[in-house]
C-alpha positions as a printed Julia matrix, in Angstrom:
476×3 Matrix{Float64}:
 -29.32   -5.65   31.73
 -25.6    -5.08   30.86
 -23.76   -2.57   33.2
 -23.64    0.22   30.8
 -27.42    0.41   29.96
 -27.87    0.44   34.01
 -25.71    3.15   34.64
 -27.2     5.34   32.08
 -30.56    5.23   33.66
 -29.45    5.72   37.22
 -27.59    8.88   35.62
 -30.59   10.09   34.39
 -31.92   10.71   37.1
 -29.92   13.1    38.37
 -28.48   15.16   35.52
 -30.63   17.35   33.66
 -31.01   16.8    30.29
 -29.34   19.51   27.57
 -28.51   20.2    24.36
 -25.51   18.81   22.53
 -25.94   18.83   18.73
 -25.55   15.67   16.59
 -24.09   13.55   19.52
 -26.3    10.76   19.36
 -25.16   10.45   15.48
 -23.47    7.42   14.6
 -20.41    8.51   12.89
 -20.52    8.78    9.18
 -24.72    8.78    9.19
 -26.08   11.0     6.43
 -27.21   14.65    7.4
 -26.71   17.71    5.22
 -23.15   19.26    4.95
 -21.49   22.36    3.64
 -18.11   21.12    4.31
 -15.45   20.85    1.11
 -14.0    17.95    0.78
 -10.73   19.32   -0.27
 -10.65   21.21    3.14
 -11.38   18.56    5.11
  -8.02   16.86    4.32
  -5.72   19.58    5.61
  -5.12   18.58    9.2
  -7.15   19.5    12.02
  -4.06   20.08   14.8
  -2.54   21.74   11.53
  -5.31   24.7    11.13
  -5.93   25.2    14.44
  -2.6    26.33   14.88
  -2.86   28.54   11.5
  -1.62   32.21   12.51
   1.14   31.28   15.6
   3.78   33.27   15.01
   5.77   31.43   18.11
   8.02   28.62   16.47
   8.63   27.12   20.04
   6.82   24.09   20.93
   3.28   24.92   21.19
   1.23   24.46   24.97
  -0.12   21.12   24.43
  -3.37   22.23   26.9
  -4.13   24.76   23.87
  -3.49   22.48   20.81
  -4.96   19.14   21.87
  -8.07   18.3    20.41
  -9.79   15.11   22.4
 -12.8    13.24   21.58
 -13.6    10.06   23.67
 -16.37    8.2    24.45
 -17.81    4.9    26.14
 -20.01    2.67   24.46
 -22.76   -0.48   25.13
 -23.84   -2.37   22.25
 -26.29   -4.87   22.83
 -27.26   -6.72   19.59
 -29.54   -9.89   18.59
 -30.03  -11.25   15.56
 -32.76  -14.0    14.11
 -31.59  -16.3    11.73
 -33.17  -18.49    8.6
 -33.42  -22.34    8.62
 -34.72  -22.71    5.38
 -31.47  -21.18    3.2
 -31.25  -21.99   -0.58
 -27.78  -22.53    0.0
 -27.12  -24.22    3.59
 -24.56  -22.82    5.54
 -20.95  -24.9     5.86
 -21.82  -24.4     9.65
 -24.06  -23.4    12.1
 -24.54  -19.12   12.45
 -23.5   -19.28   16.38
 -24.85  -17.5    18.99
 -27.74  -15.63   18.34
 -26.38  -12.19   20.49
 -23.76  -10.15   21.16
 -22.71   -7.57   23.69
 -19.81   -4.81   22.93
 -18.47   -2.63   25.38
 -16.06   -0.29   23.56
 -13.99    2.62   24.67
 -13.06    4.91   21.59
 -10.69    7.77   21.77
  -9.55    9.93   18.97
  -6.85   12.3    19.54
  -5.2    15.31   17.9
  -2.33   17.26   19.27
   0.31   19.77   17.7
   3.84   18.82   18.64
   5.8    21.34   17.22
   6.09   24.27   14.81
   4.22   22.31   11.92
   4.17   18.89   13.41
   1.33   17.22   14.97
  -0.11   13.17   15.26
  -3.5    12.07   15.42
  -4.63    8.87   17.11
  -7.83    7.01   16.67
  -8.52    3.68   18.76
 -11.05    1.64   19.59
 -10.79   -1.59   22.62
 -13.55   -3.33   22.85
 -15.02   -6.17   25.55
 -16.93   -8.83   24.21
 -19.4   -11.52   25.6
 -20.29  -14.36   25.03
 -16.82  -15.37   24.24
 -17.37  -17.33   21.4
 -20.27  -18.07   18.41
 -21.46  -21.16   20.5
 -22.45  -18.86   23.43
 -19.71  -19.83   26.02
 -19.68  -17.31   28.91
 -16.83  -15.11   29.1
 -15.47  -12.29   27.86
 -13.37  -11.64   25.32
 -11.17   -8.15   24.52
 -10.35   -6.85   21.64
  -8.61   -3.42   19.71
  -8.64   -1.53   17.28
  -5.93    1.04   16.06
  -8.22    3.21   13.32
  -5.58    5.58   13.07
  -2.15    6.46   14.16
   0.26    9.09   12.34
   2.41   12.14   12.28
   1.72   15.27   10.06
   4.36   17.51    9.2
   3.84   21.05    7.15
   6.96   21.67    5.72
   5.28   24.78    3.74
   2.3    26.65    3.34
  -0.26   24.67    1.91
   2.21   21.49    1.91
   1.96   18.37    4.1
   3.05   15.21    5.04
   1.67   12.07    6.94
   2.6     8.96    7.98
   1.79    6.1     9.68
  -1.97    4.35    9.59
  -4.56    6.76    7.7
  -8.4     6.1     6.93
  -8.26    7.44    3.56
 -11.51    8.24    2.34
 -12.95    9.45   -0.96
 -16.08    9.25   -3.01
 -19.08   11.91   -3.69
 -22.09    8.69   -3.71
 -23.38    7.82   -0.34
 -23.83    4.11   -0.17
 -21.12    2.26   -3.04
 -18.2     4.73   -3.81
 -16.19    3.32   -6.78
 -13.43    6.21   -5.67
 -12.53    4.71   -2.11
  -9.51    2.63   -3.04
  -8.9     2.01    0.49
 -12.09    0.43    1.47
 -11.03   -3.15    1.34
 -10.8    -5.52    4.58
 -11.31   -2.22    6.63
 -14.47   -2.99    8.33
 -14.47   -3.14   12.25
 -17.57   -4.39   13.99
 -20.33   -1.42   14.45
 -24.21   -1.09   15.25
 -24.78    0.52   12.02
 -24.48   -1.4     8.6
 -25.07    1.6     6.62
 -22.39    2.4     3.96
 -21.62    5.58    5.04
 -21.28    4.83    8.6
 -19.17    2.01    7.53
 -16.89    4.37    5.76
 -15.84    7.0     8.77
 -15.01    4.34   11.04
 -12.84    1.82    9.65
  -9.33    0.96   10.12
  -6.71    3.04    8.21
  -3.82    1.7     5.95
  -0.31    2.23    6.42
   0.77    4.87    4.15
   3.02    7.79    3.3
   0.48   10.83    2.09
   1.95   13.79    0.94
  -0.94   16.91    0.04
  -0.4    19.83   -1.49
  -3.1    23.08   -1.69
  -3.22   26.0    -4.2
  -6.02   28.09   -4.88
  -8.75   26.25   -5.95
  -7.39   22.75   -6.58
  -5.49   20.32   -4.32
  -3.52   17.11   -5.21
  -2.71   14.21   -3.19
  -0.25   11.46   -3.55
  -0.5     8.16   -1.08
   1.8     5.21   -0.91
   0.7     2.21    1.03
   3.21   -0.46    0.87
   3.13   -4.0     1.52
   3.91   -5.34    5.09
   2.64   -8.36    5.42
   1.25  -11.27    3.15
  -2.38  -11.4     2.48
  -4.37  -12.75    5.28
  -6.8   -15.65    4.28
 -10.92  -14.13    5.05
 -11.14  -18.12    7.2
  -8.13  -17.06    9.43
  -9.87  -15.84   12.62
 -10.54  -11.96   12.67
 -12.21  -11.95   15.47
 -11.2    -9.99   18.99
  -7.96   -9.52   20.01
  -4.61   -7.29   19.96
  -3.52   -7.96   16.52
  -3.16   -4.73   14.25
  -4.41   -6.47   10.95
  -2.06   -5.42    9.01
  -1.64   -8.31    6.78
  -5.69   -6.86    5.95
  -4.78   -3.36    5.25
  -1.51   -3.59    3.78
  -1.62   -6.82    1.95
  -0.9    -5.42   -0.9
   1.23   -2.49   -2.9
  -0.99    0.64   -3.44
  -0.42    3.9    -4.42
  -3.12    6.84   -5.23
  -2.53    9.69   -7.2
  -5.8    12.37   -6.79
  -5.78   15.86   -8.42
  -8.7    18.21   -7.59
  -9.3    21.54   -9.67
 -11.91   23.95   -9.88
 -13.25   25.47  -13.17
 -16.94   26.03  -13.84
 -18.54   25.95  -10.52
 -17.33   22.46  -10.52
 -15.07   20.97   -8.32
 -13.83   17.51   -9.69
 -11.63   14.97   -8.66
  -9.53   12.74  -11.22
  -7.34    9.55   -9.72
  -4.81    7.11  -10.51
  -4.63    4.02   -8.53
  -2.58    1.32   -8.62
  -2.79   -2.16   -6.47
  -0.07   -4.63   -6.78
   0.73   -2.99  -10.57
  -3.15   -3.35  -11.68
  -3.95   -0.11  -12.5
  -7.45    1.46  -12.35
  -8.72    5.41  -13.18
 -11.5     7.35  -11.47
 -13.23   10.64  -10.79
 -15.91   12.18   -9.32
 -18.15   15.84   -8.87
 -20.91   17.32   -6.88
 -23.05   19.68   -8.38
 -25.56   21.39   -6.78
 -29.26   22.37   -8.44
 -31.26   25.02   -6.92
 -30.58   25.56   -3.11
 -31.99   22.25   -1.8
 -30.6    19.64   -4.39
 -27.15   18.06   -4.84
 -26.27   15.83   -7.63
 -23.27   13.84   -7.28
 -21.55   11.08   -9.32
 -18.33    9.08   -9.08
 -16.7     6.56  -11.9
 -13.71    4.3   -11.76
 -12.41    1.47  -14.52
  -9.95   -0.97  -14.69
  -8.65   -4.33  -15.94
 -10.39   -7.17  -13.56
 -11.92  -10.27  -13.16
 -15.54  -10.5   -12.45
 -16.11  -10.95   -8.38
 -16.82  -14.76   -8.39
 -13.62  -15.68  -10.49
 -11.42  -12.91   -8.08
 -12.93  -14.58   -5.3
 -12.05  -17.93   -6.16
  -8.96  -16.87   -7.23
  -8.05  -15.42   -4.05
  -9.39  -18.53   -2.14
  -6.9   -20.31   -3.61
  -4.02  -18.35   -3.32
  -4.26  -18.06    0.03
  -5.43  -21.59    1.11
  -8.9   -21.0     1.79
  -9.85  -23.06   -1.23
  -8.19  -26.13   -2.8
  -6.23  -25.44   -5.85
  -8.44  -27.61   -8.03
 -10.81  -26.62   -8.86
 -10.56  -23.33   -8.2
  -7.1   -22.28   -9.0
  -8.6   -22.27  -12.66
 -10.32  -19.09  -11.71
  -6.96  -17.23  -11.93
  -6.83  -18.53  -15.6
  -9.52  -16.39  -16.63
  -8.58  -12.61  -18.84
  -9.16   -9.66  -17.03
 -12.01   -7.18  -18.84
 -12.12   -3.79  -18.77
 -14.8    -3.12  -15.86
 -16.22    0.21  -14.96
 -18.19    0.97  -11.48
 -20.46    4.35  -11.69
 -22.66    5.43   -8.55
 -25.21    8.79   -8.8
 -26.83    9.93   -6.47
 -29.3    12.97   -5.9
 -30.09   14.63   -2.22
 -33.25   16.56   -1.77
 -33.31   18.72    0.97
 -37.19   19.33    1.17
 -37.25   21.02    4.73
 -35.06   21.65    7.21
 -33.19   19.05    8.91
 -34.84   16.69    6.3
 -32.87   14.91    3.61
 -34.05   12.63    1.21
 -31.4    10.86   -1.33
 -31.34    8.44   -3.67
 -29.28    6.54   -5.74
 -28.17    4.08   -8.81
 -24.99    1.87   -8.45
 -23.43   -0.28  -11.09
 -20.51   -2.89  -10.62
 -19.27   -4.07  -13.75
 -17.33   -6.74  -11.73
 -20.85   -8.0   -10.3
 -22.39  -11.2   -11.33
 -25.23  -10.79  -13.64
 -28.95  -13.13  -13.31
 -27.3   -15.59  -15.67
 -23.92  -15.66  -13.92
 -25.87  -16.18  -10.3
 -28.26  -19.08  -11.62
 -25.45  -20.75  -12.23
 -23.88  -20.22   -8.96
 -27.05  -21.61   -7.16
 -28.17  -24.17   -9.47
 -26.87  -27.26   -7.53
 -27.62  -25.77   -4.16
 -27.28  -28.99   -2.28
 -23.55  -29.31   -4.11
 -20.52  -29.0    -1.42
 -18.65  -27.32   -4.4
 -21.74  -24.94   -4.7
 -21.69  -24.3    -1.17
 -17.96  -23.49   -1.11
 -17.93  -20.87   -3.98
 -21.22  -19.02   -2.54
 -20.55  -18.75    0.55
 -16.72  -17.73   -0.32
 -18.2   -15.3    -2.77
 -20.0   -13.64    0.03
 -17.22  -13.47    2.21
 -14.74  -11.83   -0.38
 -17.88   -9.02   -1.45
 -17.78   -8.47    2.39
 -14.24   -7.98    3.05
 -13.92   -5.56   -0.15
 -17.38   -3.36    0.58
 -18.42   -4.69   -2.93
 -21.87   -5.52   -4.61
 -22.41   -9.15   -5.29
 -24.82   -8.19   -8.73
 -24.17   -5.15  -11.37
 -27.58   -3.05  -10.46
 -28.38   -1.49   -7.15
 -30.61    1.23   -5.97
 -30.84    2.86   -2.48
 -33.01    5.13   -0.97
 -32.3     6.9     2.35
 -34.29    9.17    4.44
 -32.75   11.08    7.7
 -34.35   13.69    9.74
 -32.45   15.21   12.51
 -34.39   17.16   15.59
 -37.47   15.28   15.07
 -40.19   15.62   16.33
 -37.59   17.52   19.41
 -34.13   18.83   19.25
 -32.75   15.41   21.0
 -34.18   12.81   17.93
 -32.49   11.9    15.24
 -33.91    9.75   12.46
 -33.04    7.62    9.41
 -33.56    5.17    7.44
 -32.43    3.34    4.35
 -33.31    0.44    1.9
 -30.4    -0.99   -0.19
 -32.28   -2.69   -3.29
 -30.8    -4.84   -5.42
 -32.49   -4.27   -9.26
 -32.31   -7.2   -10.62
 -34.12   -9.34   -8.09
 -35.98   -7.0    -6.33
 -34.83   -8.37   -2.71
 -33.31   -5.49   -0.18
 -31.72   -4.6     3.11
 -33.2    -2.08    5.29
 -32.2    -0.17    8.52
 -33.99    2.41   10.2
 -32.07    3.91   13.54
 -33.46    5.98   16.33
 -30.73    8.4    18.09
 -32.1    10.65   21.24
 -29.39   12.7    23.33
 -30.64   11.55   26.99
 -28.59   14.62   28.18
 -25.11   16.6    27.58
 -23.56   13.59   28.1
 -25.54   10.66   27.47
 -26.74    9.18   24.16
 -29.88    5.77   23.11
 -29.12    4.95   19.96
 -31.88    1.96   18.22
 -31.19    0.42   15.29
 -33.29   -2.52   13.28
 -32.46   -3.85   10.29
 -34.08   -6.48    7.95
 -33.18   -8.54    4.71
 -36.4    -9.54    2.61
 -36.55  -11.44   -0.74
 -37.04  -14.6    -2.98
 -35.6   -17.4    -1.65
 -32.95  -17.97   -3.81
 -32.37  -13.89   -4.21
 -29.52  -12.01   -3.15
 -30.12  -10.52    0.2
 -33.07  -13.23    0.98
 -29.96  -15.79    0.74
 -28.05  -14.73    3.81
 -28.2   -16.21    7.64
 -29.59  -12.73    8.89
 -33.25  -12.57    8.7
 -33.82   -9.67   11.48
 -30.82   -8.19   13.92
 -31.64   -5.41   16.16
 -29.27   -3.47   18.49
 -29.63   -1.23   21.62
 -26.83    1.57   22.17
 -26.09    3.64   24.87
 -22.97    6.05   24.71
 -21.18    8.62   27.16
 -19.24   11.65   26.34
 -16.3    12.72   28.36
């Protein structure tokens, strides 16, 4: 048993249980929300300072907001030994322990000027994929930026910012800054991954007016793109070569009309343009319909992956660079979700996802036709790595179903279940989680994952068959 888990059990004997709302819920897990996404863009430190007439330096003790917790996560996995496409190297250790210190601080520096810092320090064991004893320390600077309010309704932010967009809960076509942002987490729920990830270094300007808002974000290229085979494990690297490997710019505009607040997007990634839109519409008192869409010229996911791999040196130029010569075509992405709250604290959602750059069943059959070929293995596993880095579905059509129950059976227990289904071959990824608020400061979480399907299917073709994690948190 890890030291953190042992410490938690000892503390329970001396600390009375108390109420702490949603303390055990992993950041980003689904739950009913009434927060306007555009209002959420206003920096917390700025809104906290509204109404103050004093233009002098604020008292840091009154304006500082902190959230600090330590977390110990022990995870174990069961790997498949009869993969349709063999792994080029063994999967490595089947267990991992991560001890983390997660800190988020937001505070005012002066009138109209605030800062935000979000950082996580990790201690991993075992040290390497072969299971050697030891420990490795890593650090993730998730956010680090300044916010300036030069006038009413105008905000200028500079630094590393986790810029999130999207109305759907599983696949977000308009979440244009999601690529290469993942950090290690106990939950693999896409909603949780979106909330807790690396930001990109950018300049963001926001302006608000009655019934609407506009945001312009520019994230310049600060380093050459990192290859996918380069070690991105524990360490103190900033990972700027992942989050700022290309020059990206995003303009979004929201305007309320006809009872809707649609958002429109124009995005550029090294000059490649994409457009998008999203909207949310309540239907009655218990149903919310959300939709988002994006469109742009791209290669399909496989050609994009092989072209990228040959360009950064992960794959040999021949024969993979021929993928770069494939023409880009107009491709669309779509997510439509329906959220239903039939009972208090219970939420059920279903979502349909379409990725126009994903593989068709025919393209998948061609990719996996010669499983013993080293060329097939290289193409297959590099596609999986590339899709994971971009957080894009491999296939075109997908369905997700999510059920979340807060205060289940008692006020301290939160339950959630998620199924991601490939509509083309029926394979699926499933996750079930339970979070229990042991006391005012302590929280215990359990997560179980499984991939199922035919041997040559998308999800059953992944190495991990089963995995689970136990997570203990202490909030300061």
